[in-house]
C-alpha positions in Angstrom: 30.6 6.1 -31.5 31.4 9.6 -32.9 29.0 10.7 -35.6 28.0 13.7 -37.6 24.9 13.6 -39.7 24.0 16.3 -42.0 20.4 17.0 -43.3 18.5 19.7 -45.0 19.9 19.4 -48.5 17.8 19.2 -51.7 16.8 20.9 -54.9 16.2 24.8 -54.7 15.7 27.4 -57.5 18.3 30.1 -58.0 17.8 32.9 -55.6 16.3 30.6 -53.0 17.4 29.5 -49.5 18.1 26.4 -47.6 19.1 25.6 -44.1 21.4 22.7 -43.5 21.8 21.1 -40.2 24.5 18.8 -38.7 23.7 16.6 -35.7 26.6 15.4 -33.5 26.7 12.4 -31.3 29.3 10.4 -29.4 31.6 13.2 -28.4 31.5 16.4 -26.3 30.1 18.7 -29.0 30.8 22.0 -27.1 34.6 21.7 -27.2 34.7 21.3 -30.9 35.2 24.0 -33.5 32.6 23.3 -36.2 32.9 23.9 -39.9 31.1 23.4 -43.2 32.8 22.4 -46.4 31.5 21.7 -49.8 32.6 19.7 -52.9 31.2 20.4 -56.3 31.4 17.9 -59.1 34.8 17.6 -60.5 36.3 20.0 -57.9 38.1 19.7 -54.7 36.4 20.0 -51.3 36.5 23.6 -50.1 36.0 25.2 -46.8 32.9 27.3 -46.4 32.4 28.5 -42.9 33.6 27.9 -39.3 32.4 28.7 -35.8 34.5 28.2 -32.7 33.6 26.2 -29.7 31.4 28.4 -27.6 30.2 30.2 -30.8 32.1 33.4 -30.1 33.7 33.7 -33.5 32.6 32.9 -37.1 34.4 33.0 -40.3 33.5 32.6 -43.9 35.1 32.3 -47.3 34.8 35.8 -48.8 32.6 34.8 -51.7 29.9 33.6 -49.1 30.0 36.4 -46.6 26.6 38.0 -46.4 24.9 35.0 -48.0 25.7 32.2 -45.6 25.4 32.2 -41.9 26.8 29.5 -39.6 25.4 28.9 -36.1 25.5 26.3 -33.3 23.2 25.0 -30.5 25.3 23.3 -27.9 22.2 22.2 -26.0 21.0 20.3 -29.0 24.5 19.3 -30.3 23.9 20.8 -33.7 25.4 23.2 -36.2 23.5 24.9 -38.9 24.3 26.7 -42.1 21.7 29.1 -43.5 22.2 29.7 -47.1 20.5 32.6 -48.9 20.4 33.8 -52.5 21.7 30.6 -53.8 23.0 30.2 -57.4 24.1 27.3 -59.5 27.7 27.6 -58.3 26.6 26.6 -54.8 25.6 23.2 -56.1 27.7 20.7 -54.2 27.8 18.1 -51.5 28.0 20.0 -48.2 29.9 18.4 -45.3 30.1 19.1 -41.6 33.4 18.7 -39.7 34.2 19.0 -36.1 37.7 19.5 -34.7 38.7 19.6 -31.1 39.5 23.1 -30.1 42.8 22.1 -28.4 43.8 18.8 -30.1 43.5 19.6 -33.8 44.2 16.1 -34.9 41.0 15.0 -33.5 38.3 15.6 -36.0 35.2 14.0 -37.4 33.4 14.3 -40.7 29.9 13.7 -41.7 28.9 12.0 -44.9 27.4 15.0 -46.6 24.1 16.3 -47.9 23.5 17.2 -51.6 22.4 20.7 -52.4 21.4 21.3 -56.1 20.5 24.8 -57.3 18.6 24.7 -60.6 15.6 26.1 -62.2 
C-alpha cells in the first residue's frame, strides 16, 4: 500500500529551526517528484517547495526562498524540508506529496505534521 508519513513537527520559538521528514513506502519513490505543502488554520493549503525525481531541480515559493531547503534521499525513500528562521506565519500543518514524474494523475499525500511557531 502506498504511503507517505511525515515527521519532525513540533513547537519551536520564533527564529528557530525544524527539519521535517517524509518517509515513502509502497511505490517506486525515485520516479516521483516530491513536494511539501502547508495549511494554516483558516487558510487554504499552499505549496511550499518541490524537488524533481532524481533531485536535479528544486523550486520554492518566493517567500520561503533562502529559509527553507528541500532535499531527498532515494536510497532511504525520504524527502526532507529544512526550515530556518521560522516565524509565527509558518505555523501550519505540513504535508508531503508525491507525484509520478510522467503520469501526473498518480499522486499520494501524507497526513501531515503540525508545526507551531510560538514563544
